[in-house]
C-alpha positions as a LaTeX table, in Angstrom:
\begin{tabular}{lrrr}
\hline
Residue & $x$ (\AA) & $y$ (\AA) & $z$ (\AA) \\
\hline
Met1 & 42.82 & $-5.62$ & $-28.41$ \\
Phe2 & 40.32 & $-5.33$ & $-25.56$ \\
Leu3 & 42.60 & $-2.95$ & $-23.68$ \\
Phe4 & 42.92 & $-0.78$ & $-26.79$ \\
Phe5 & 39.19 & $-0.14$ & $-26.93$ \\
Val6 & 39.00 & 0.52 & $-23.20$ \\
Val7 & 41.64 & 3.23 & $-23.48$ \\
Leu8 & 39.81 & 4.81 & $-26.38$ \\
Ser9 & 36.61 & 4.97 & $-24.39$ \\
Leu10 & 38.34 & 7.08 & $-21.75$ \\
Ala11 & 38.75 & 9.98 & $-24.15$ \\
Gln12 & 35.99 & 12.56 & $-23.71$ \\
Thr13 & 34.30 & 13.87 & $-26.85$ \\
Ala14 & 34.43 & 17.63 & $-27.35$ \\
Lys15 & 31.10 & 19.29 & $-26.64$ \\
Leu16 & 29.43 & 22.61 & $-27.35$ \\
Thr17 & 26.45 & 23.43 & $-25.12$ \\
Ala18 & 24.03 & 26.35 & $-25.17$ \\
Phe19 & 22.85 & 27.71 & $-21.81$ \\
Lys20 & 19.89 & 30.07 & $-21.49$ \\
Asn21 & 18.58 & 31.56 & $-18.25$ \\
Lys22 & 21.04 & 29.41 & $-16.35$ \\
Val23 & 22.68 & 32.07 & $-14.20$ \\
Ala24 & 20.80 & 34.79 & $-12.34$ \\
Asn25 & 21.94 & 38.28 & $-13.33$ \\
Gly26 & 24.05 & 36.83 & $-16.11$ \\
Tyr27 & 23.97 & 36.27 & $-19.87$ \\
His28 & 22.92 & 33.42 & $-22.16$ \\
Phe29 & 26.13 & 31.64 & $-23.16$ \\
Trp30 & 27.85 & 28.87 & $-25.06$ \\
Leu31 & 30.36 & 26.59 & $-23.37$ \\
Tyr32 & 32.79 & 24.56 & $-25.45$ \\
Glu33 & 34.44 & 21.62 & $-23.68$ \\
Pro34 & 37.60 & 20.28 & $-25.34$ \\
Cys35 & 38.49 & 16.61 & $-25.56$ \\
Ile36 & 39.93 & 15.52 & $-22.21$ \\
Asp37 & 41.71 & 12.27 & $-21.42$ \\
Thr38 & 40.01 & 11.19 & $-18.21$ \\
Leu39 & 43.25 & 9.51 & $-17.09$ \\
Ser40 & 45.14 & 12.79 & $-17.28$ \\
Val41 & 45.53 & 14.90 & $-14.14$ \\
Glu42 & 46.09 & 18.05 & $-16.14$ \\
Asn43 & 43.16 & 20.45 & $-16.32$ \\
Lys44 & 42.47 & 22.73 & $-19.30$ \\
Pro45 & 42.52 & 26.52 & $-19.55$ \\
Leu46 & 39.40 & 28.58 & $-20.20$ \\
Val47 & 39.07 & 31.40 & $-22.73$ \\
Leu48 & 36.27 & 33.91 & $-22.23$ \\
Phe49 & 35.27 & 35.44 & $-25.58$ \\
Leu50 & 33.39 & 38.76 & $-25.64$ \\
His51 & 31.87 & 39.63 & $-29.01$ \\
Gly52 & 31.26 & 42.97 & $-30.69$ \\
Ala53 & 28.05 & 44.90 & $-31.31$ \\
Ser54 & 27.13 & 43.08 & $-34.53$ \\
Leu55 & 26.56 & 39.82 & $-32.62$ \\
Cys56 & 24.33 & 41.31 & $-29.91$ \\
Gly57 & 20.79 & 39.97 & $-29.60$ \\
Asn58 & 18.94 & 36.93 & $-28.28$ \\
Asp59 & 19.93 & 34.38 & $-30.92$ \\
Leu60 & 22.93 & 32.47 & $-29.56$ \\
Asn61 & 23.81 & 31.24 & $-33.03$ \\
Arg62 & 25.00 & 34.76 & $-33.85$ \\
Val63 & 27.88 & 34.34 & $-31.39$ \\
Arg64 & 29.35 & 31.71 & $-33.72$ \\
Arg65 & 29.65 & 34.05 & $-36.71$ \\
Tyr66 & 33.20 & 35.10 & $-35.87$ \\
Gly67 & 35.56 & 34.71 & $-32.97$ \\
Cys68 & 36.68 & 31.73 & $-30.91$ \\
Leu69 & 33.71 & 29.45 & $-31.58$ \\
Asn70 & 33.76 & 30.18 & $-35.31$ \\
Ala71 & 37.49 & 29.40 & $-35.32$ \\
Ile72 & 36.69 & 25.96 & $-33.89$ \\
Asp73 & 33.90 & 25.51 & $-36.45$ \\
Met74 & 36.46 & 26.34 & $-39.13$ \\
Gly75 & 38.82 & 23.62 & $-37.90$ \\
Lys76 & 41.09 & 25.59 & $-35.54$ \\
Lys77 & 42.20 & 23.41 & $-32.62$ \\
Ile78 & 41.90 & 25.35 & $-29.39$ \\
Asp79 & 42.73 & 23.03 & $-26.51$ \\
Ala80 & 40.72 & 24.94 & $-23.95$ \\
Phe81 & 37.24 & 25.52 & $-22.62$ \\
Ile82 & 35.58 & 28.42 & $-24.45$ \\
Leu83 & 33.00 & 30.50 & $-22.62$ \\
Ala84 & 31.10 & 32.72 & $-25.07$ \\
Pro85 & 28.24 & 34.79 & $-23.63$ \\
Gln86 & 25.83 & 36.83 & $-25.72$ \\
Asn87 & 25.19 & 40.45 & $-24.91$ \\
Pro88 & 21.57 & 41.39 & $-25.73$ \\
Gly89 & 22.61 & 44.99 & $-26.34$ \\
Gly90 & 24.44 & 47.89 & $-24.71$ \\
Ala91 & 27.69 & 47.78 & $-22.77$ \\
Trp92 & 29.06 & 44.55 & $-21.33$ \\
Asn93 & 28.41 & 44.32 & $-17.59$ \\
Pro94 & 31.48 & 43.08 & $-15.64$ \\
Asp95 & 29.34 & 41.73 & $-12.79$ \\
Lys96 & 27.14 & 39.69 & $-15.15$ \\
Ile97 & 30.24 & 38.28 & $-16.84$ \\
Gln98 & 31.69 & 37.39 & $-13.46$ \\
Asn99 & 28.46 & 35.64 & $-12.45$ \\
Ile100 & 28.49 & 33.26 & $-15.41$ \\
Leu101 & 32.25 & 32.71 & $-15.13$ \\
Thr102 & 31.85 & 31.79 & $-11.46$ \\
Trp103 & 29.04 & 29.36 & $-12.32$ \\
Val104 & 31.15 & 27.64 & $-14.97$ \\
Leu105 & 34.19 & 27.36 & $-12.70$ \\
Asn106 & 32.04 & 25.91 & $-9.93$ \\
Asn107 & 30.41 & 23.33 & $-12.19$ \\
Tyr108 & 33.32 & 22.18 & $-14.40$ \\
Ser109 & 36.12 & 20.67 & $-12.35$ \\
Arg110 & 38.46 & 20.14 & $-15.30$ \\
Ile111 & 39.13 & 23.87 & $-15.75$ \\
Asp112 & 42.47 & 25.18 & $-14.53$ \\
Thr113 & 41.46 & 28.24 & $-12.51$ \\
Asn114 & 45.01 & 29.59 & $-12.78$ \\
Arg115 & 44.63 & 29.79 & $-16.56$ \\
Val116 & 41.50 & 31.81 & $-17.26$ \\
Tyr117 & 41.83 & 34.31 & $-20.11$ \\
Val118 & 39.70 & 37.00 & $-21.71$ \\
Ile119 & 39.69 & 38.09 & $-25.34$ \\
Gly120 & 37.32 & 40.51 & $-27.03$ \\
Met121 & 36.83 & 42.73 & $-30.05$ \\
Ser122 & 35.16 & 46.12 & $-30.55$ \\
Leu123 & 32.34 & 46.30 & $-28.00$ \\
Gly124 & 33.96 & 43.13 & $-26.68$ \\
Gly125 & 37.27 & 44.98 & $-26.51$ \\
Tyr126 & 35.61 & 47.49 & $-24.22$ \\
Gly127 & 34.05 & 44.61 & $-22.31$ \\
Thr128 & 37.42 & 42.91 & $-21.94$ \\
Met129 & 39.12 & 45.92 & $-20.40$ \\
Asp130 & 36.11 & 46.83 & $-18.27$ \\
Phe131 & 35.96 & 43.25 & $-16.95$ \\
Val132 & 39.64 & 42.64 & $-16.25$ \\
Gly133 & 39.93 & 46.17 & $-14.86$ \\
Thr134 & 37.24 & 45.17 & $-12.35$ \\
Tyr135 & 38.35 & 41.60 & $-11.60$ \\
Pro136 & 42.11 & 41.47 & $-12.43$ \\
Glu137 & 42.81 & 38.89 & $-9.73$ \\
Lys138 & 40.68 & 36.30 & $-11.59$ \\
Ile139 & 42.39 & 36.50 & $-14.98$ \\
Ala140 & 45.80 & 35.22 & $-16.10$ \\
Ala141 & 45.99 & 37.43 & $-19.23$ \\
Ala142 & 43.74 & 39.36 & $-21.60$ \\
Met143 & 43.68 & 40.63 & $-25.18$ \\
Ala144 & 41.55 & 43.56 & $-26.35$ \\
Phe145 & 41.14 & 44.28 & $-30.07$ \\
Cys146 & 39.93 & 47.67 & $-31.38$ \\
Gly147 & 38.17 & 48.64 & $-28.18$ \\
Gly148 & 38.57 & 50.99 & $-25.25$ \\
Cys149 & 37.65 & 51.26 & $-21.59$ \\
Thr150 & 34.81 & 52.96 & $-19.72$ \\
Leu151 & 36.14 & 52.53 & $-16.17$ \\
Arg152 & 36.79 & 55.66 & $-14.15$ \\
Ser153 & 40.17 & 54.29 & $-13.10$ \\
Tyr154 & 42.52 & 52.23 & $-15.27$ \\
Glu155 & 44.82 & 51.32 & $-12.39$ \\
Lys156 & 43.74 & 47.69 & $-12.10$ \\
Leu157 & 44.47 & 47.13 & $-15.80$ \\
Ser158 & 48.15 & 47.27 & $-14.87$ \\
Gln159 & 47.82 & 44.25 & $-12.57$ \\
Leu160 & 47.70 & 41.55 & $-15.28$ \\
Pro161 & 49.31 & 40.84 & $-18.68$ \\
Leu162 & 47.27 & 42.88 & $-21.16$ \\
Tyr163 & 47.73 & 42.99 & $-24.94$ \\
Ile164 & 45.93 & 45.92 & $-26.61$ \\
Ile165 & 45.73 & 45.96 & $-30.42$ \\
His166 & 44.10 & 48.51 & $-32.71$ \\
Gly167 & 44.17 & 49.36 & $-36.41$ \\
Thr168 & 44.93 & 52.95 & $-37.37$ \\
Gly169 & 42.43 & 52.67 & $-40.24$ \\
Asp170 & 39.56 & 51.73 & $-37.94$ \\
Lys171 & 36.50 & 53.87 & $-38.74$ \\
Ala172 & 34.14 & 52.14 & $-36.31$ \\
Val173 & 36.14 & 52.55 & $-33.12$ \\
Pro174 & 38.94 & 55.11 & $-33.64$ \\
Val175 & 42.41 & 54.14 & $-32.51$ \\
Ser176 & 42.30 & 57.08 & $-30.11$ \\
Gln177 & 40.20 & 54.91 & $-27.78$ \\
Ser178 & 43.05 & 52.42 & $-27.27$ \\
Arg179 & 45.64 & 55.19 & $-27.18$ \\
Lys180 & 43.70 & 56.84 & $-24.39$ \\
Val181 & 44.01 & 53.70 & $-22.27$ \\
Arg182 & 47.70 & 53.30 & $-23.10$ \\
Asp183 & 48.52 & 56.91 & $-22.32$ \\
Ala184 & 46.64 & 56.83 & $-19.04$ \\
Leu185 & 48.46 & 53.68 & $-17.95$ \\
Val186 & 51.82 & 55.17 & $-18.91$ \\
Lys187 & 50.99 & 58.27 & $-16.88$ \\
Cys188 & 49.68 & 56.69 & $-13.70$ \\
Cys189 & 50.75 & 53.06 & $-13.52$ \\
Asp190 & 53.49 & 50.52 & $-13.96$ \\
Thr191 & 53.29 & 49.27 & $-17.56$ \\
Asn192 & 55.55 & 46.24 & $-17.17$ \\
Leu193 & 52.60 & 43.96 & $-17.97$ \\
Leu194 & 51.24 & 45.98 & $-20.90$ \\
Val195 & 51.79 & 45.20 & $-24.58$ \\
Tyr196 & 50.42 & 47.80 & $-26.97$ \\
Gln197 & 50.42 & 47.42 & $-30.76$ \\
Glu198 & 48.95 & 49.34 & $-33.67$ \\
Phe199 & 48.46 & 47.92 & $-37.16$ \\
Ala200 & 49.06 & 50.68 & $-39.70$ \\
Gly201 & 46.02 & 51.24 & $-41.90$ \\
Ala202 & 44.20 & 48.15 & $-40.60$ \\
Ser203 & 40.40 & 48.32 & $-40.71$ \\
His204 & 38.03 & 47.27 & $-37.97$ \\
Gly205 & 37.10 & 44.00 & $-39.67$ \\
Arg206 & 40.69 & 42.94 & $-40.37$ \\
Leu207 & 41.45 & 42.46 & $-36.70$ \\
Ala208 & 38.78 & 39.73 & $-36.49$ \\
Arg209 & 41.43 & 37.50 & $-38.04$ \\
Met210 & 43.25 & 37.50 & $-34.69$ \\
Phe211 & 40.84 & 34.86 & $-33.39$ \\
Tyr212 & 42.07 & 32.38 & $-36.03$ \\
Leu213 & 45.79 & 32.67 & $-35.27$ \\
Asn214 & 47.63 & 29.98 & $-33.31$ \\
Glu215 & 49.87 & 32.74 & $-31.97$ \\
Thr216 & 46.94 & 34.51 & $-30.31$ \\
Tyr217 & 46.26 & 31.54 & $-28.07$ \\
Gln218 & 49.96 & 30.81 & $-27.59$ \\
Trp219 & 50.38 & 34.30 & $-26.16$ \\
Leu220 & 47.42 & 33.89 & $-23.80$ \\
Phe221 & 48.41 & 30.41 & $-22.63$ \\
Ser222 & 51.98 & 31.51 & $-21.85$ \\
His223 & 50.66 & 33.26 & $-18.72$ \\
Ser224 & 49.34 & 31.80 & $-15.47$ \\
Leu225 & 48.17 & 33.08 & $-12.10$ \\
Ser226 & 50.48 & 30.47 & $-10.60$ \\
Asp227 & 53.58 & 32.23 & $-11.97$ \\
Thr228 & 55.88 & 33.16 & $-9.09$ \\
Ile229 & 56.42 & 36.58 & $-10.63$ \\
Arg230 & 53.80 & 37.91 & $-13.02$ \\
Gln231 & 55.46 & 38.76 & $-16.31$ \\
Val232 & 54.18 & 39.53 & $-19.78$ \\
Asn233 & 55.27 & 37.61 & $-22.86$ \\
Arg234 & 57.06 & 40.08 & $-25.14$ \\
Ser235 & 58.80 & 37.43 & $-27.24$ \\
Leu236 & 55.69 & 36.71 & $-29.30$ \\
Ser237 & 54.02 & 39.46 & $-31.32$ \\
Leu238 & 51.30 & 39.35 & $-33.95$ \\
Thr239 & 52.06 & 40.59 & $-37.46$ \\
Asn240 & 50.33 & 41.53 & $-40.70$ \\
Ala241 & 51.98 & 38.55 & $-42.37$ \\
Met242 & 50.27 & 36.28 & $-39.86$ \\
Leu243 & 46.93 & 37.91 & $-40.61$ \\
Asp244 & 47.46 & 37.47 & $-44.36$ \\
Gly245 & 47.95 & 33.71 & $-43.98$ \\
Val246 & 45.49 & 33.14 & $-41.18$ \\
Tyr247 & 43.16 & 30.74 & $-42.98$ \\
Lys248 & 45.74 & 28.50 & $-44.61$ \\
Asp249 & 45.70 & 25.83 & $-41.89$ \\
Leu250 & 41.96 & 25.76 & $-41.31$ \\
Asp251 & 40.00 & 22.67 & $-42.30$ \\
Lys252 & 36.31 & 22.73 & $-41.48$ \\
Thr253 & 36.07 & 18.95 & $-41.79$ \\
Asn254 & 38.32 & 18.63 & $-38.73$ \\
Ser255 & 35.76 & 20.33 & $-36.48$ \\
Lys256 & 33.97 & 17.58 & $-34.55$ \\
Tyr257 & 32.05 & 17.85 & $-31.32$ \\
Glu258 & 28.76 & 17.03 & $-29.70$ \\
Leu259 & 26.32 & 19.92 & $-30.00$ \\
Val260 & 23.80 & 20.23 & $-27.14$ \\
Leu261 & 20.82 & 22.55 & $-27.50$ \\
Asn262 & 18.12 & 22.78 & $-24.82$ \\
Gly263 & 19.63 & 19.76 & $-23.13$ \\
Val264 & 19.34 & 17.59 & $-26.26$ \\
Ser265 & 22.31 & 16.29 & $-28.20$ \\
Gln266 & 22.02 & 17.40 & $-31.85$ \\
Ser267 & 25.08 & 16.12 & $-33.65$ \\
Thr268 & 28.64 & 14.88 & $-33.30$ \\
Thr269 & 29.90 & 17.46 & $-35.79$ \\
Asn270 & 29.32 & 21.13 & $-36.41$ \\
Thr271 & 26.05 & 21.62 & $-38.28$ \\
Asp272 & 25.35 & 23.55 & $-41.44$ \\
Ser273 & 21.92 & 24.41 & $-40.03$ \\
Leu274 & 23.58 & 27.04 & $-37.87$ \\
Asn275 & 24.85 & 28.86 & $-40.96$ \\
Val276 & 28.45 & 28.77 & $-39.77$ \\
Thr277 & 30.43 & 31.05 & $-42.03$ \\
Thr278 & 33.12 & 30.12 & $-44.47$ \\
Lys279 & 36.55 & 31.61 & $-44.03$ \\
Glu280 & 35.94 & 34.05 & $-46.91$ \\
Glu281 & 32.93 & 35.47 & $-45.08$ \\
Asn282 & 34.55 & 36.09 & $-41.72$ \\
Asp283 & 35.94 & 39.51 & $-42.54$ \\
Thr284 & 32.64 & 40.54 & $-44.14$ \\
Ile285 & 30.71 & 39.66 & $-41.00$ \\
Ala286 & 33.25 & 41.30 & $-38.73$ \\
Ala287 & 33.07 & 44.37 & $-40.93$ \\
Thr288 & 29.43 & 44.80 & $-39.97$ \\
Glu289 & 30.97 & 46.35 & $-36.87$ \\
Asp290 & 32.18 & 49.13 & $-39.20$ \\
Ile291 & 29.30 & 51.57 & $-39.36$ \\
Lys292 & 30.81 & 53.36 & $-42.35$ \\
Ser293 & 28.72 & 51.23 & $-44.69$ \\
Lys294 & 28.10 & 52.92 & $-48.03$ \\
Val295 & 24.70 & 51.31 & $-48.34$ \\
Glu296 & 23.54 & 52.45 & $-44.92$ \\
Gln297 & 21.28 & 55.48 & $-45.02$ \\
Thr298 & 20.09 & 57.49 & $-42.07$ \\
Asn299 & 16.79 & 58.93 & $-43.29$ \\
Asp300 & 14.81 & 56.22 & $-41.50$ \\
Asn301 & 16.28 & 56.94 & $-38.10$ \\
Thr302 & 16.68 & 60.70 & $-38.27$ \\
Leu303 & 13.73 & 62.64 & $-36.88$ \\
Lys304 & 12.65 & 66.27 & $-36.62$ \\
Asn305 & 11.27 & 67.41 & $-33.29$ \\
Asn306 & 10.61 & 71.08 & $-32.61$ \\
Ser307 & 13.26 & 72.05 & $-35.16$ \\
Asn308 & 15.83 & 69.84 & $-33.37$ \\
Gln309 & 17.31 & 66.92 & $-35.29$ \\
Tyr310 & 17.71 & 63.54 & $-33.60$ \\
Tyr311 & 19.53 & 60.34 & $-34.46$ \\
Thr312 & 18.58 & 56.83 & $-33.23$ \\
Val313 & 21.58 & 54.69 & $-32.35$ \\
Arg314 & 22.06 & 51.46 & $-34.29$ \\
Lys315 & 24.26 & 48.44 & $-33.65$ \\
Gly316 & 27.94 & 49.31 & $-34.03$ \\
Asp317 & 27.46 & 53.08 & $-33.87$ \\
Thr318 & 30.09 & 55.27 & $-32.22$ \\
Leu319 & 30.03 & 58.95 & $-31.36$ \\
Tyr320 & 32.83 & 59.53 & $-33.85$ \\
Ala321 & 30.93 & 57.93 & $-36.74$ \\
Ile322 & 27.60 & 59.59 & $-35.84$ \\
Ala323 & 29.26 & 62.99 & $-35.67$ \\
Lys324 & 31.01 & 62.52 & $-38.99$ \\
Arg325 & 27.87 & 61.25 & $-40.69$ \\
Asn326 & 25.81 & 64.20 & $-39.51$ \\
Gly327 & 28.36 & 66.93 & $-40.11$ \\
Thr328 & 29.04 & 67.74 & $-36.47$ \\
Thr329 & 31.67 & 66.99 & $-33.82$ \\
Val330 & 31.94 & 64.56 & $-30.93$ \\
Ser331 & 32.33 & 67.42 & $-28.46$ \\
Lys332 & 29.12 & 69.03 & $-29.70$ \\
Leu333 & 27.22 & 65.73 & $-29.44$ \\
Cys334 & 28.48 & 65.31 & $-25.90$ \\
Ser335 & 27.42 & 68.83 & $-24.98$ \\
Leu336 & 23.95 & 68.50 & $-26.52$ \\
Asn337 & 23.27 & 65.14 & $-24.89$ \\
His338 & 25.06 & 65.64 & $-21.56$ \\
Ile339 & 27.36 & 62.67 & $-22.11$ \\
Thr340 & 31.12 & 62.12 & $-22.37$ \\
Glu341 & 33.33 & 60.65 & $-25.10$ \\
Asn342 & 33.54 & 57.43 & $-23.08$ \\
Thr343 & 29.79 & 56.94 & $-22.79$ \\
Ile344 & 28.68 & 53.58 & $-24.18$ \\
Leu345 & 25.79 & 54.10 & $-26.57$ \\
Gln346 & 22.65 & 52.01 & $-26.24$ \\
Ile347 & 20.87 & 50.59 & $-29.28$ \\
Gly348 & 17.68 & 52.61 & $-29.81$ \\
Gln349 & 19.02 & 55.59 & $-27.84$ \\
Arg350 & 18.05 & 58.98 & $-29.34$ \\
Leu351 & 20.81 & 61.56 & $-29.63$ \\
Lys352 & 20.23 & 65.24 & $-30.30$ \\
Ile353 & 22.26 & 66.23 & $-33.36$ \\
Lys354 & 21.48 & 69.95 & $-33.62$ \\
\hline
\end{tabular}
């Protein structure tokens, strides 16, 4: 009986810790540590989650509204470290991401550095491809949902297993952004490590369900930097049927961990005080990425200045949506503002419309 309790005590409790101002030239971030048997010699993988524009800001709790951490809050078992930074606004910076990733890898010895993965949606989809296209040698595999890429060269994206997914009904980030990456890779690079998939008619918000699928993490974890020959897993694909049944195996009561805020332990379970969403709300929150909201009106952020009309960029805005809303074209916006279609918009940025 004594031995039984000793063995139990060797099992580490899962922990979720908030870090602010921890890494110079980095981001605030969450780090989830899975349960680890201290007698085991096997280290755990790490998943880097990059959120979309609707979760930008300086309140780390927002990062738990959808995605990997919310999946854990909803009862999904992800047997991996989860690194979830918060972007205060604007494009994700690959160097800042790399700085916090390096800090985590240097300070947590139970992470398997051969199994580091990146997954992101929308603005985080851009961030995913921009990051792995800058540091491909660090990452075992990556998944980018309804995003694009702002790098001048896509060549390094061909150096790791990359799964790009987009919905053809996406009004926030048009599917053309993912197609542009695919077509460029087909034209200039070896695509043996690329998986590209479109979901017919799927909206922007629907793809947020990917974070709650077992198959998403199975695909990621099937790759390793230690593989003798780098190959991409083409035997496992994600389907609409999977998305339809994504919440059936979630049980929020199964989510238990120690929550550490400002260095102080708060609870041994996920807390309602953080307003963690229910499964029915996940798509609604993810859909805030979709700037085609019928209740959104633009009178407050449209100004007249010397007979020229201006628009002030809000969270989730894209050139495509701004052009459509204001009865113009993307090419005209680019010409008026001396930008390109790939320019990442900044919240609060003023664009000349006419």
